[in-house]
Structures are given as C-alpha cells and as structure tokens.
MIVEXVEX-845245 format. One record per residue: residue in three letters; x, y, z of N, C-alpha, C, CB in turn. Coordinates in pm, whole numbers. Glycine has a CB too. Layout:
! residues N
R   resn   n.east   n.north     n.up   ca.east   ca.north    ca.up   c.east   c.north     c.up   cb.east   cb.north    cb.up
R    ALA        X         Y        Z         X          Y        Z        X         Y        Z         X          Y        Z
...
This chain:
! residues 320
R   resn   n.east   n.north     n.up   ca.east   ca.north    ca.up   c.east   c.north     c.up   cb.east   cb.north    cb.up
R    MET     4715     11925     2409      4747      12045     2488     4894     12044     2529      4658      12053     2613
R    ALA     4948     12162     2532      5088      12173     2575     5099     12144     2723      5146      12313     2543
R    ASP     5212     12087     2761      5235      12057     2903     5246     12187     2982      5364      11972     2922
R    ALA     5156     12210     3077      5151      12335     3153     5239     12333     3277      5010      12365     3193
R    ARG     5301     12221     3302      5385      12212     3421     5508     12301     3407      5428      12067     3447
R    PRO     5544     12374     3515      5661      12462     3507     5789     12381     3489      5672      12549     3634
R    ALA     5879     12437     3413      6007      12369     3392     6085     12364     3522      6090      12440     3282
R    SER     6137     12249     3557      6212      12233     3682     6361     12246     3654      6181      12096     3747
R    LYS     6430     12303     3751      6574      12319     3740     6646     12200     3798      6619      12447     3811
R    ARG     6757     12170     3740      6842      12066     3797     6926     12127     3909      6934      12002     3687
R    TRP     6976     12042     3999      7053      12090     4113     7172     12176     4069      7102      11972     4196
R    GLU     7239     12133     3964      7358      12206     3922     7325     12342     3859      7437      12123     3824
R    GLU     7195     12367     3834      7154      12494     3777     7105     12594     3882      7046      12471     3675
R    MET     7107     12555     4007      7062      12645     4113     7154     12766     4124      7056      12571     4246
R    GLU     7098     12876     4170      7177      12996     4191     7281     12973     4301      7086      13114     4228
R    ILE     7398     13032     4283      7507      13013     4379     7464     13060     4519      7632      13091     4334
R    ASP     7395     13173     4527      7353      13226     4657     7264     13127     4731      7280      13360     4640
R    GLY     7175     13060     4658      7088      12961     4720     7166     12840     4770      6983      12916     4622
R    LEU     7263     12797     4690      7347      12684     4732     7428     12718     4857      7441      12643     4618
R    VAL     7479     12840     4861      7558      12882     4977     7474     12876     5104      7613      13023     4957
R    LYS     7350     12920     5097      7261      12916     5214     7239     12773     5261      7127      12981     5182
R    ILE     7229     12680     5166      7211      12539     5201     7338     12481     5260      7168      12457     5078
R    PHE     7450     12506     5195      7578      12449     5237     7627     12508     5369      7682      12470     5129
R    LYS     7572     12621     5407      7609      12683     5533     7577     12593     5652      7539      12818     5549
R    GLU     7484     12500     5632      7443      12408     5739     7533     12285     5747      7300      12365     5719
R    LEU     7628     12272     5656      7716      12156     5655     7844     12184     5732      7750      12117     5511
R    ASN     7907     12078     5782      8040      12094     5840     8145     12062     5733      8058      12003     5965
R    MET     8269     12074     5771      8378      12062     5675     8382     11925     5607      8510      12088     5743
R    ILE     8366     11820     5684      8377      11686     5628     8258     11655     5537      8386      11582     5740
R    GLU     8140     11703     5573      8024      11685     5488     8037     11762     5358      7898      11728     5561
R    MET     8106     11875     5363      8120      11960     5246     8216     11903     5142      8166      12097     5288
R    ALA     8310     11822     5187      8413      11772     5095     8353     11697     4975      8509      11680     5169
R    PRO     8267     11595     4995      8211      11527     4878     8113     11614     4800      8141      11400     4921
R    VAL     8043     11703     4870      7949      11794     4804     8022     11880     4701      7877      11883     4907
R    SER     8144     11923     4735      8219      12011     4646     8262     11941     4517      8342      12065     4717
R    GLN     8251     11808     4512      8294      11733     4395     8180     11704     4298      8358      11605     4438
R    VAL     8057     11745     4331      7942      11711     4248     7948     11777     4111      7814      11751     4318
R    CYS     7969     11907     4108      7974      11979     3982     8042     12114     4004      7831      11999     3923
R    ARG     8065     12188     3897      8137      12315     3906     8063     12416     3994      8157      12373     3767
R    SER     7933     12430     3978      7859      12529     4056     7859     12496     4205      7715      12539     4005
R    TRP     7850     12367     4237      7855      12328     4378     7994     12353     4435      7816      12180     4395
R    ARG     8096     12331     4352      8233      12354     4397     8255     12504     4424      8334      12302     4291
R    LEU     8201     12589     4339      8211      12733     4360     8137     12776     4486      8156      12808     4239
R    ALA     8021     12717     4509      7942      12752     4629     8015     12708     4756      7803      12686     4622
R    CYS     8077     12592     4751      8149      12541     4870     8271     12627     4903      8193      12396     4848
R    ALA     8322     12701     4806      8438      12787     4830     8399     12931     4856      8533      12780     4712
R    ASP     8271     12959     4867      8226      13097     4886     8282     13154     5016      8072      13104     4885
R    PRO     8335     13277     5015      8391      13338     5136     8294     13347     5254      8440      13476     5104
R    LEU     8163     13352     5225      8065      13356     5334     8071     13230     5421      7924      13373     5276
R    LEU     8110     13119     5361      8120      12994     5437     8252     12983     5512      8105      12875     5342
R    TRP     8352     13057     5468      8488      13038     5519     8547     13161     5586      8577      12996     5409
R    ARG     8460     13253     5626      8511      13371     5695     8589     13331     5820      8396      13467     5732
R    ILE     8539     13230     5893      8604      13183     6015     8626     13033     6007      8520      13219     6140
R    LEU     8749     12990     6031      8778      12848     6050     8806     12828     6197      8899      12800     5960
R    ASP     8713     12767     6266      8721      12750     6411     8754     12605     6443      8589      12792     6480
R    LEU     8880     12578     6478      8922      12444     6519     8933     12436     6672      9057      12408     6454
R    GLY     8846     12510     6739      8850      12517     6884     8811     12389     6955      8763      12625     6930
R    ARG     8765     12290     6882      8733      12160     6944     8843     12057     6923      8601      12107     6888
R    MET     8941     12091     6845      9046      11994     6809     9167     12012     6900      9087      12009     6661
R    LYS     9210     11901     6964      9324      11904     7055     9427     11801     7012      9278      11878     7201
R    SER     9550     11825     7051      9656      11728     7029     9653     11622     7138      9794      11797     7024
R    ASN     9698     11504     7103      9722      11400     7202     9865     11418     7251      9697      11254     7143
R    PHE     9882     11475     7372     10015      11517     7415    10042     11476     7560     10030      11668     7400
R    ILE    10171     11481     7594     10216      11457     7731    10307     11572     7772     10291      11319     7744
R    PRO    10282     11637     7885     10372      11744     7930    10511     11688     7961     10315      11815     8056
R    THR    10615     11765     7930     10753      11726     7959    10824     11840     8031     10827      11689     7828
R    ARG    10937     11810     8091     11014      11911     8164    11107     11990     8074     11094      11845     8274
R    ALA    11143     11932     7962     11237      11998     7871    11160     12068     7759     11337      11895     7811
R    SER    11221     12172     7704     11161      12243     7591    11138     12147     7474     11252      12362     7546
R    PRO    11021     12153     7408     10915      12254     7415    10808     12225     7521     10849      12265     7281
R    PHE    10838     12140     7617     10753      12113     7732    10627     12032     7700     10713      12242     7795
R    VAL    10617     11981     7578     10512      11885     7543    10569     11785     7443     10387      11958     7484
R    TRP    10519     11663     7454     10545      11561     7352    10411     11531     7287     10611      11430     7412
R    VAL    10407     11536     7153     10282      11518     7080    10289     11391     6996     10252      11640     6991
R    ASP    10184     11312     7003     10173      11190     6925    10175     11223     6776     10043      11113     6962
R    ASP    10250     11144     6699     10259      11166     6555    10121     11161     6488     10350      11062     6492
R    ARG    10032     11079     6542      9898      11069     6482     9824     11202     6493      9817      10958     6550
R    SER     9847     11277     6601      9785      11408     6615     9833     11503     6506      9814      11467     6754
R    ASP     9963     11500     6479     10017      11585     6373     9958     11549     6237     10170      11573     6369
R    ARG     9945     11419     6212      9889      11376     6083     9742     11415     6071      9904      11224     6066
R    ARG     9668     11405     6181      9527      11445     6178     9514     11595     6149      9458      11411     6311
R    LEU     9598     11673     6215      9593      11817     6192     9630     11851     6048      9686      11889     6289
R    THR     9732     11784     5995      9770      11805     5856     9655     11775     5762      9890      11719     5820
R    GLY     9585     11664     5787      9471      11626     5703     9359     11728     5709      9418      11491     5745
R    VAL     9328     11776     5828      9221      11875     5844     9258     12006     5774      9193      11902     5993
R    LEU     9382     12049     5790      9425      12173     5727     9425     12162     5575      9565      12212     5776
R    LYS     9467     12049     5521      9465      12030     5376     9323     12037     5322      9529      11896     5339
R    LEU     9231     11975     5393      9091      11978     5351     9036     12120     5356      9006      11884     5438
R    ALA     9063     12189     5466      9012      12326     5482     9071     12420     5378      9044      12378     5622
R    MET     9201     12408     5352      9264      12496     5254     9214     12468     5112      9416      12481     5260
R    ALA     9190     12341     5082      9141      12306     4948     9000     12360     4925      9143      12153     4929
R    LEU     8915     12350     5025      8777      12395     5010     8765     12547     5013      8691      12334     5120
R    SER     8842     12611     5100      8827      12756     5121     8893     12841     5012      8885      12794     5254
R    ARG     8995     12788     4946      9064      12858     4838     9112     12997     4878      8972      12869     4719
R    GLY     9170     13006     4996      9233      13130     5038     9140     13237     5092      9307      13186     4927
R    SER     9014     13203     5118      8918      13305     5162     8903     13315     5314      8784      13276     5101
R    ILE     8975     13235     5391      8965      13240     5537     9027     13370     5588      9035      13117     5601
R    SER     8951     13442     5671      9002      13567     5728     9025     13557     5879      8906      13681     5699
R    SER     8973     13450     5941      8990      13433     6085     9010     13286     6116      8868      13488     6163
R    MET     9115     13255     6196      9144      13116     6233     9157     13106     6384      9273      13065     6163
R    ILE     9093     13001     6440      9091      12981     6585     9140     12841     6616      8948      13004     6643
R    PHE     9241     12832     6704      9296      12703     6745     9283     12688     6897      9444      12690     6701
R    HIS     9266     12565     6942      9256      12535     7084     9391     12553     7152      9204      12390     7106
R    PHE     9388     12587     7282      9515      12606     7354     9588     12474     7375      9490      12673     7489
R    ASP     9521     12360     7356      9586      12230     7364     9611     12170     7225      9501      12135     7446
R    LEU     9614     12254     7123      9650      12208     6989     9789     12260     6959      9545      12257     6882
R    TYR     9887     12171     6961     10027      12210     6950    10078     12184     6808     10112      12133     7052
R    MET    10059     12280     6721     10106      12265     6584    10256     12293     6574     10029      12359     6490
R    LYS    10312     12257     6460     10454      12279     6433    10470     12387     6327     10522      12148     6388
R    ASP    10595     12426     6301     10623      12524     6197    10563     12483     6063     10774      12544     6182
R    GLU    10571     12353     6031     10519      12306     5903    10371     12336     5888     10544      12157     5888
R    HIS    10295     12315     5995     10151      12345     5990    10128     12494     5971     10082      12297     6119
R    LEU    10198     12574     6048     10178      12719     6044    10215     12775     5907     10261      12787     6153
R    ASN    10324     12731     5850     10366      12781     5719    10274     12734     5608     10509      12736     5690
R    TYR    10218     12614     5625     10120      12564     5528     9998     12657     5525     10077      12419     5562
R    ILE     9953     12698     5645      9839      12790     5655     9875     12926     5596      9795      12807     5802
R    ALA     9992     12977     5632     10032      13111     5586    10041     13117     5434     10167      13149     5647
R    ASP    10087     13011     5371     10097      13008     5225     9961     13013     5158     10172      12884     5180
R    ARG     9860     12956     5224      9729      12939     5159     9620     13030     5214      9685      12797     5173
R    CYS     9651     13109     5315      9554      13205     5370     9619     13344     5373      9507      13163     5514
R    PRO     9641     13403     5257      9715      13529     5253     9637     13648     5309      9754      13559     5112
R    HIS     9504     13633     5324      9422      13746     5367     9374     13733     5512      9303      13759     5275
R    LEU     9450     13660     5591      9412      13640     5730     9414     13772     5806      9505      13537     5798
R    ARG     9307     13797     5881      9298      13920     5960     9299     13893     6110      9172      13995     5923
R    ARG     9259     13772     6148      9257      13740     6291     9311     13600     6314      9113      13752     6347
R    LEU     9402     13587     6410      9461      13459     6445     9451     13438     6595      9608      13450     6398
R    VAL     9388     13328     6635      9381      13289     6776     9465     13164     6792      9231      13265     6823
R    LEU     9585     13181     6848      9682      13073     6859     9744     13076     6999      9794      13085     6748
R    PRO     9674     13018     7099      9719      13031     7238     9841     12948     7276      9608      12994     7328
R    ALA     9884     12852     7190      9997      12765     7224    10104     12772     7116      9950      12619     7243
R    TRP    10228     12809     7158     10339      12819     7064    10453     12725     7100     10391      12962     7060
R    ASN    10428     12626     7182     10537      12543     7234    10626     12487     7124     10480      12429     7314
R    ARG    10566     12441     7015     10643      12374     6910    10668     12465     6789     10571      12249     6866
R    ILE    10632     12590     6800     10655      12684     6692    10780     12765     6723     10532      12776     6671
R    THR    10872     12771     6629     10998      12841     6651    10982     12990     6622     11109      12781     6563
R    ARG    11080     13065     6666     11083      13208     6638    11081     13234     6487     11208      13273     6700
R    THR    11160     13157     6413     11162      13171     6267    11027     13139     6206     11269      13081     6207
R    GLY    10964     13033     6257     10835      12990     6202    10726     13094     6216     10792      12863     6268
R    ILE    10710     13151     6334     10604      13249     6356    10634     13378     6281     10586      13278     6506
R    CYS    10761     13418     6274     10795      13542     6203    10771     13528     6053     10942      13579     6230
R    GLN    10803     13412     5997     10777      13390     5855    10627     13397     5824     10833      13255     5811
R    ALA    10546     13342     5915     10401      13346     5894    10348     13488     5904     10331      13257     5996
R    ILE    10390     13562     6008     10344      13699     6026    10382     13785     5905     10403      13759     6154
R    ARG    10499     13757     5849     10546      13834     5733    10451     13821     5613     10687      13787     5693
R    ARG    10386     13706     5602     10294      13684     5490    10157     13746     5517     10278      13534     5464
R    TRP    10123     13765     5645      9989      13815     5679     9991     13967     5694      9939      13749     5809
R    GLU    10004     14036     5585     10010      14181     5588     9879     14245     5633     10049      14234     5453
R    GLU     9768     14171     5621      9638      14224     5658     9598     14189     5802      9532      14173     5562
R    LEU     9686     14125     5877      9653      14083     6012     9619     14203     6101      9770      14003     6073
R    GLU     9506     14192     6171      9459      14299     6259     9452     14258     6404      9324      14346     6214
R    SER     9436     14127     6430      9412      14081     6567     9486     13951     6593      9261      14062     6593
R    LEU     9551     13942     6710      9626      13823     6748     9600     13788     6893      9777      13844     6724
R    THR     9568     13660     6917      9563      13605     7053     9680     13509     7066      9426      13533     7082
R    MET     9766     13532     7164      9891      13457     7174     9922     13425     7320     10008      13536     7111
R    PRO    10013     13331     7344     10053      13301     7482    10164     13396     7528     10101      13156     7494
R    THR    10190     13395     7657     10309      13462     7708    10433     13392     7652     10312      13461     7865
R    ILE    10530     13470     7608     10656      13414     7560    10771     13481     7634     10671      13432     7406
R    GLN    10884     13413     7637     10996      13460     7717    11056     13590     7664     11102      13355     7722
R    TYR    11060     13603     7531     11121      13723     7472    11023     13784     7371     11258      13690     7404
R    PRO    10933     13872     7414     10829      13924     7324    10874     14022     7217     10727      13990     7405
R    PRO    10987     14094     7230     11018      14195     7127    11021     14142     6985     11148      14257     7158
R    TYR    11070     14019     6963     11087      13974     6825    10954     13966     6751     11156      13837     6823
R    ILE    10848     13919     6819     10720      13908     6749    10653     14044     6735     10627      13811     6824
R    MET    10670     14131     6835     10614      14266     6826    10682     14345     6714     10629      14340     6961
R    GLU    10812     14327     6699     10885      14394     6591    10837     14346     6455     11036      14369     6605
R    GLU    10813     14215     6442     10767      14160     6314    10627     14209     6280     10770      14007     6318
R    ILE    10540     14216     6380     10405      14269     6356    10413     14415     6313     10317      14256     6483
R    SER    10499     14491     6379     10515      14633     6346    10561     14652     6201     10615      14698     6441
R    ARG    10653     14566     6155     10706      14577     6019    10605     14533     5914     10833      14495     6006
R    SER    10531     14427     5945     10453      14360     5840    10304     14391     5840     10470      14214     5853
R    CYS    10246     14424     5955     10101      14433     5967    10060     14577     6000     10049      14336     6076
R    LYS    10040     14657     5899     10017      14800     5918     9879     14830     5976     10033      14873     5787
R    ASN     9785     14738     5967      9650      14761     6021     9628     14691     6155      9546      14713     5922
R    PHE     9734     14643     6218      9720      14568     6342     9668     14659     6453      9856      14505     6383
R    SER     9564     14611     6526      9501      14697     6627     9459     14626     6755      9382      14762     6568
R    GLN     9454     14490     6756      9404      14418     6873     9499     14306     6914      9264      14361     6844
R    LEU     9527     14300     7045      9618      14198     7097     9562     14141     7226      9759      14257     7121
R    LYS     9566     14008     7235      9527      13940     7359     9639     13848     7402      9394      13860     7339
R    ILE     9679     13859     7529      9787      13777     7586     9727     13680     7687      9897      13866     7653
R    MET     9759     13551     7672      9712      13449     7767     9832     13399     7846      9639      13331     7693
R    GLY     9839     13439     7973      9951      13400     8058     9991     13514     8146     10071      13353     7975
R    SER    10117     13524     8181     10164      13634     8265    10198     13756     8179     10287      13591     8349
R    PHE    10184     13874     8239     10209      13998     8166    10288     14091     8256     10076      14066     8120
R    ASP    10416     14113     8221     10503      14196     8304    10543     14322     8230     10627      14117     8348
R    VAL    10628     14402     8293     10665      14531     8235    10750     14514     8109     10741      14616     8338
R    ASN    10823     14406     8098     10901      14382     7976    10809     14360     7856     10992      14259     7994
R    PHE    10700     14287     7878     10602      14266     7772    10535     14399     7738     10496      14162     7815
R    ALA    10498     14475     7842     10434      14604     7820    10525     14699     7744     10394      14666     7954
R    SER    10653     14701     7780     10749      14788     7713    10767     14750     7567     10883      14782     7785
R    SER    10766     14620     7537     10780      14574     7400    10661     14617     7315     10794      14422     7397
R    ILE    10541     14610     7372     10422      14654     7300    10429     14804     7273     10293      14620     7379
R    HIS    10467     14880     7375     10475      15026     7360    10577     15065     7254     10511      15091     7494
R    SER    10692     14999     7252     10798      15034     7159    10763     15002     7014     10926      14963     7197
R    ASN    10688     14893     6994     10664      14845     6858    10522     14865     6808     10698      14701     6851
R    LEU    10426     14872     6900     10285      14886     6860    10222     15006     6930     10205      14758     6891
R    PRO    10277     15125     6911     10227      15242     6984    10085     15281     6946     10317      15358     6961
R    THR    10035     15236     6830      9900      15271     6787     9797     15163     6820      9899      15299     6638
R    LEU     9836     15064     6902      9744      14957     6940     9618     15016     7003      9813      14859     7037
R    LYS     9502     14963     6962      9374      15014     7011     9313     14929     7123      9276      15023     6897
R    VAL     9331     14798     7114      9265      14706     7208     9367     14609     7265      9149      14628     7138
R    LEU     9367     14595     7398      9457      14501     7466     9380     14428     7574      9579      14575     7526
R    SER     9389     14295     7573      9326      14213     7677     9431     14121     7738      9208      14131     7619
R    VAL     9439     14122     7871      9526      14031     7944     9444     13959     8051      9646      14108     8009
R    ARG     9317     13940     8026      9226      13880     8125     9280     13745     8173      9086      13861     8065
R    CYS     9250     13712     8296      9292      13584     8355     9443     13563     8344      9219      13468     8287
R    SER     9518     13670     8368      9664      13661     8363     9725     13702     8496      9718      13750     8250
R    ARG     9849     13667     8514      9927      13719     8627     9985     13852     8581     10040      13617     8673
R    LEU     9935     13960     8634      9964      14094     8586    10040     14173     8692      9835      14168     8548
R    SER    10153     14229     8654     10227      14313     8749    10168     14454     8749     10378      14318     8713
R    LYS    10161     14513     8867     10110      14650     8878    10196     14745     8796     10106      14695     9026
R    GLU    10325     14720     8794     10416      14804     8717    10380     14803     8569     10561      14758     8737
R    ALA    10346     14684     8516     10308      14673     8375    10177     14745     8347     10297      14526     8334
R    LEU    10084     14733     8439      9955      14800     8424     9973     14951     8418      9861      14762     8538
R    LEU    10051     15006     8511     10075      15150     8512    10150     15195     8388     10152      15190     8638
R    PHE    10243     15111     8341     10320      15143     8220    10224     15159     8101     10425      15033     8189
R    ILE    10132     15065     8086     10036      15070     7976     9946     15193     7987      9950      14942     7973
R    LEU     9895     15218     8106      9804      15332     8124     9875     15466     8103      9743      15328     8263
R    ASP    10001     15474     8139     10075      15600     8128    10124     15626     7986     10192      15600     8222
R    ARG    10161     15521     7913     10236      15543     7788    10162     15504     7660     10363      15467     7794
R    MET    10063     15417     7670      9991      15377     7549     9880     15478     7522      9932      15233     7563
R    GLU     9917     15589     7462      9825      15701     7445     9712     15672     7347      9900      15822     7400
R    ASN     9734     15581     7253      9631      15550     7153     9541     15433     7193      9697      15519     7021
R    LEU     9571     15373     7308      9490      15261     7354     9349     15309     7390      9556      15191     7474
R    GLU     9249     15236     7342      9110      15271     7368     9039     15171     7459      9035      15283     7238
R    VAL     9080     15045     7452      9013      14939     7528     9118     14855     7599      8925      14849     7434
R    LEU     9098     14836     7730      9189      14753     7810     9107     14661     7899      9285      14841     7896
R    ASN     9138     14532     7893      9067      14433     7974     9166     14364     8068      8995      14329     7885
R    ILE     9149     14385     8199      9232      14316     8299     9143     14233     8392      9316      14418     8381
R    SER     9026     14194     8343      8931      14119     8425     8993     13990     8478      8804      14087     8345
R    HIS     8967     13962     8607      9006      13837     8673     9157     13816     8679      8943      13720     8601
R    CYS     9233     13923     8664      9379      13910     8674     9422     13898     8820      9449      14032     8608
R    LEU     9532     13828     8841      9598      13829     8970     9703     13939     8963      9662      13687     9007
R    ILE     9673     14054     9021      9761      14170     9010     9860     14170     9127      9679      14302     9007
R    VAL     9988     14168     9095     10091      14161     9198    10176     14287     9192     10179      14034     9180
R    GLU    10227     14329     9305     10314      14445     9312    10434     14416     9399     10239      14567     9365
R    GLY    10542     14488     9372     10665      14467     9446    10778     14429     9354     10647      14362     9553
R    PRO    10903     14457     9390     11019      14422     9307    11036     14271     9293     11146      14483     9365
R    ALA    11102     14233     9186     11120      14090     9157    11196     14017     9266     11193      14072     9025
R    SER    11283     14088     9337     11368      14025     9438    11295     14001     9570     11490      14110     9463
R    SER    11175     14056     9585     11103      14042     9711    10975     13963     9690     11071      14179     9772
R    SER    10911     13928     9800     10784      13857     9791    10678     13951     9734     10740      13802     9930
R    LYS    10591     13896     9651     10490      13977     9584    10367     13995     9672     10451      13913     9451
R    ARG    10308     14114     9664     10183      14138     9733    10071     14143     9631     10189      14269     9815
R    ILE     9962     14074     9661      9849      14067     9569     9752     14181     9599      9777      13930     9580
R    MET     9716     14253     9494      9620      14362     9508     9478     14306     9510      9636      14466     9394
R    ARG     9401     14344     9610      9263      14298     9622     9163     14396     9562      9230      14274     9767
R    GLU     9208     14518     9536      9124      14617     9471     9212     14721     9402      9029      14685     9574
R    LEU     9156     14786     9301      9231      14888     9229     9229     15019     9307      9174      14908     9087
R    ASP     9344     15084     9314      9349      15210     9388     9302     15326     9300      9492      15237     9440
R    ALA     9284     15442     9362      9230      15559     9293     9320     15604     9179      9210      15674     9390
R    ALA     9452     15587     9195      9545      15630     9091     9524     15551     8962      9691      15615     9139
R    ILE     9509     15421     8975      9487      15336     8857     9353     15370     8792      9491      15187     8895
R    LEU     9249     15381     8871      9117      15412     8817     9116     15548     8748      9012      15408     8928
R    GLY     9191     15642     8804      9198      15774     8743     9265     15770     8608      9272      15869     8833
R    LYS     9376     15697     8598      9447      15686     8471     9364     15612     8366      9581      15614     8491
R    ALA     9284     15514     8413      9203      15433     8321     9079     15507     8273      9162      15304     8386
R    SER     9044     15616     8337      8921      15687     8303     8926     15747     8162      8894      15797     8404
R    ARG     9045     15765     8107      9056      15822     7973     9020     15721     7865      9198      15874     7950
R    LEU     9020     15592     7899      8991      15487     7802     8843     15485     7766      9034      15351     7856
R    ARG     8814     15443     7645      8673      15427     7605     8610     15310     7679      8662      15406     7453
R    GLU     8690     15207     7707      8639      15088     7777     8750     15030     7864      8587      14980     7675
R    PHE     8720     15014     7992      8815      14956     8086     8742     14849     8167      8878      15066     8180
R    ALA     8777     14722     8142      8709      14611     8208     8801     14551     8315      8668      14502     8105
R    TYR     8747     14535     8435      8824      14473     8542     8728     14404     8640      8913      14578     8615
R    CYS     8780     14306     8710      8703      14235     8811     8800     14174     8910      8611      14126     8747
R    LEU     8788     14213     9036      8870      14156     9144     8779     14109     9257      8973      14262     9198
R    ASP     8666     14053     9219      8563      14011     9313     8590     13868     9360      8423      14022     9249
R    GLN     8610     13849     9488      8639      13716     9541     8519     13622     9532      8685      13728     9685
R    LEU     8401     13676     9502      8283      13592     9480     8272     13548     9334      8157      13666     9523
R    CYS     8356     13606     9249      8354      13573     9106     8425     13438     9084      8423      13686     9023
R    VAL     8361     13352     9007      8419      13219     8980     8554     13231     8912      8323      13136     8894
R    CYS     8565     13320     8813      8691      13336     8740     8802     13385     8832      8673      13433     8623
R    CYS     8771     13482     8917      8872      13536     9009     8917     13429     9109      8817      13660     9083
R    ARG     8824     13350     9157      8859      13242     9251     8950     13141     9183      8733      13172     9304
R    ARG     8921     13109     9060      9005      13014     8987     9146     13070     8969      8942      12980     8851
R    MET     9158     13198     8941      9289      13259     8928     9368     13249     9057      9276      13405     8886
R    ASN     9302     13271     9170      9370      13261     9299     9416     13118     9326      9278      13308     9412
R    VAL     9330     13021     9295      9366      12880     9316     9485     12841     9229      9245      12788     9285
R    ASP     9486     12891     9104      9594      12858     9011     9715     12949     9027      9542      12866     8869
R    GLU     9711     13038     9125      9822      13128     9156     9861     13214     9036      9942      13048     9204
R    GLY     9762     13256     8960      9786      13351     8853     9822     13291     8719      9892      13440     8892
R    LEU     9838     13161     8710      9866      13095     8583     9754     12994     8558     10007      13025     8583
R    MET     9652     13040     8488      9530      12961     8472     9557     12825     8408      9429      13039     8388
R    ARG     9513     12721     8475      9524      12585     8422     9393     12554     8350      9554      12479     8536
R    TRP     9387     12594     8223      9262      12589     8149     9205     12449     8138      9281      12646     8012
R    TYR     9291     12348     8138      9244      12211     8121     9154     12164     8235      9361      12118     8108
R    ARG     9159     12234     8349      9077      12195     8463     8931     12233     8446      9131      12259     8588
R    TYR     8904     12324     8357      8772      12388     8355     8696     12358     8226      8787      12537     8372
R    GLU     8577     12415     8215      8492      12391     8099     8567     12427     7970      8362      12473     8110
R    ASP     8541     12351     7865      8618      12368     7743     8591     12501     7675      8588      12255     7647
R    TRP     8478     12564     7705      8447      12694     7645     8506     12809     7726      8296      12711     7633
R    PHE     8554     12782     7846      8592      12887     7940     8703     12978     7885      8638      12825     8072
R    TRP     8800     12919     7818      8914      12997     7767     8874     13087     7651      9026      12904     7724
R    ARG     8759     13060     7589      8716      13135     7470     8653     13270     7504      8618      13053     7391
R    LYS     8622     13292     7631      8548      13411     7669     8638     13534     7680      8475      13387     7800
R    ASP     8579     13649     7656      8648      13776     7680     8544     13885     7699      8743      13811     7562
R    GLU     8572     13975     7792      8478      14085     7819     8475     14187     7705      8515      14154     7948
R    VAL     8578     14187     7621      8580      14272     7502     8511     14195     7390      8728      14311     7461
R    SER     8403     14251     7338      8320      14177     7243     8396     14137     7117      8200      14261     7205
R    SER     8488     14219     7071      8561      14188     6948     8662     14075     6967      8632      14311     6898
R    LEU     8693     14040     7092      8787      13932     7120     8718     13805     7170      8887      13978     7222
R    ASP     8593     13816     7209      8519      13699     7257     8494     13604     7140      8385      13741     7323
R    LEU     8517     13473     7162      8505      13376     7055     8366     13315     7045      8606      13267     7074
R    GLY     8282     13337     7145      8146      13286     7139     8142     13134     7135      8075      13342     7020
R    ASP     8038     13082     7071      8023      12937     7059     8117     12882     6952      7877      12900     7025
R    HIS     8139     12751     6958      8223      12688     6857     8155     12695     6720      8253      12542     6895
R    GLY     8236     12705     6617      8184      12717     6482     8126     12587     6429      8291      12766     6390
R    LYS     8042     12601     6329      7975      12487     6267     8070     12408     6177      7855      12534     6186
R    LEU     8165     12476     6113      8249      12409     6015     8325     12290     6072      8348      12507     5957
R    PHE     8364     12299     6198      8435      12186     6260     8368     12159     6395      8589      12217     6278
R    ASP     8262     12081     6392      8182      12057     6512     8219     11924     6576      8031      12059     6477
R    ASP     8138     11882     6675      8169      11759     6749     8172     11637     6656      8066      11736     6861
R    TRP     8085     11635     6557      8083      11522     6465     8213     11511     6389      7965      11534     6368
R    CYS     8266     11626     6347      8395      11627     6278     8506     11574     6368      8429      11769     6231
R    VAL     8504     11616     6494      8606      11572     6588     8606     11420     6599      8583      11635     6726
R    ASN     8487     11361     6609      8475      11215     6622     8522     11146     6496      8330      11175     6653
R    GLN     8494     11204     6378      8535      11143     6254     8686     11150     6232      8464      11209     6140
R    VAL     8743     11266     6264      8885      11289     6237     8972     11234     6349      8913      11437     6218
R    CYS     8928     11254     6474      9011      11222     6589     8968     11095     6660      9008      11335     6684
R    GLY     8859     11035     6619      8808      10920     6691     8889     10793     6663      8664      10897     6654
C-alpha cells in the first residue's frame, strides 16, 4: 500500500506570512541568528510588519551631567553599545523602519544619527527627546534625507528656526510636532513662520508662556489639535517676575474652541501638575517612572508600552 501519510513541509518551505507571525514574538537579538538560517527566514525577518517601529525606549546612555556644553559626558562603552544595536537593527530591517523611538537619556552623536538617516530613508516618525551631542549640521543633514517625515518629538533648543526651516524645506507631509521642555513666543513664532500648515502640536509638561499660547491660538489657523496638559503657564515680561496661571481665562478658552481637540489640565490634585510645580516647569524625568515621559493626551503622539523588538532581555544582553 502507498504511504497515506501527508507530505510534511520543511521549515524553510513555510509561507513567509506564517513565518512573520512566528517571528513577531522574537526580540531583536533573538532574531539575528534566526535570520541566518535560510533565505526564506531572512526575508521573513526583514518583513516591514516586524520593523514598522524600532522602539529603543529602554536603552539609556551611561552619562554624567556637566556644566559645559553639551552638558553631558557619555561613557565610550555606551556609544559602542548603541552603534552595535543600530547596526543590528539596520541590517535586519533593510530600510523598512518608519518610526524610531529613543529614550530621553540616550545621548547619541552625529555619527549615530547619520548612520540611521542613511539606512532608514522612509522614516515618518522620530522621537528624539535629547539633542545634547547632536550638532546643528548633524540634525539638518538627517532631516534632509527624511523627506517622508510627518512627526517629530524633540527637546527645547536655544535657536529653533534652523530646524523648523529645514523641516519646511525637506518634509512636505510634516504635520505633528511635540516639544519637551520650555516653550516661549520665539519658538511659537518659528513654528508659525515655517510650519503654517501644522495640524498637531503638543507641549505637555512644559514651561509655557501665556504669550506663546496666545500666539499659537491666534495665528496657527490650520492647527487642529493642541495639548498643553500639565504645563506651568507663566505670564509677564521677561524683565519682571513671572506669575503662574492657576486656571485658563475665558479669552484663551474662547480662542481654543475652534480647535478639533484642545487638551489641558491645571488641576493641583493631578500628579503630573504637582510634579511640574515641584520641578518649577522643567520636568526632571529621571525622578519618575520610566514610562512617564512616553505619555501624551494626543493619541497619535502617545508612545504606549515599550516595544517587543528591544525589551528588557535585550537591555540586559546589550547593556549588562
């Protein structure tokens, strides 16, 4: 009699879609040897479904704050670890990453940023809260390559026009901006001059001047979503002592009513608002839960939980 047993497939003959579903449960370091098994496994490991988001939100630099620019000293071993992780991620993803998330205590250099820009040409979202060691030239060169960039989370910088001008020139679909730090009228004016079609702006947990808030509400006609939740809102000229606003007045609420979404919170019983008051408007994120900085009341800017690709096990393997 003929053998009635069904013919079995070998692992390398499995459908790519099935392999992708399996590999989705792996982290980056586990995926590296898997990608070397055979051609089909290598193709599955590079599938864009696995690499839509590269979340390095658990990875931090080993650093010491300093008084002189760039205000941090970073251990060389941290730079080498970051280089190794980026090389692995870029090799596996093959340019399919569309969103990258970095921790606010991860201080990369121009070399790291340019390495990413060269190998992730289709990046649409960048969360990069720390620019201490990144030069003006470095960030502008990267932005120039990311023509598809739509969303940026960045720190407060001393002279914002240069980056806003570069985004305006290079990123025609740019629509979402989040600022972590202080936000004054100079920053607001730079956004208005260079990004007049901006749709979403979040300055949550920032030191926000009333003048900047009114500037945005009066002049950003295309803005649809504004988040000023837990901000320390100050008013008064720079030469005088600042007065802290404890509630929004009718004029501000009236101007904000035209927006599709306006998020704010000045509740002294709110944990976030209390922390802002204690930190005097410049949130010291290192004091609080590691997920705290990832939150945002605007759903499209909220980072949610940490990604699977670079989880706690990866951190221990790479950084331990």
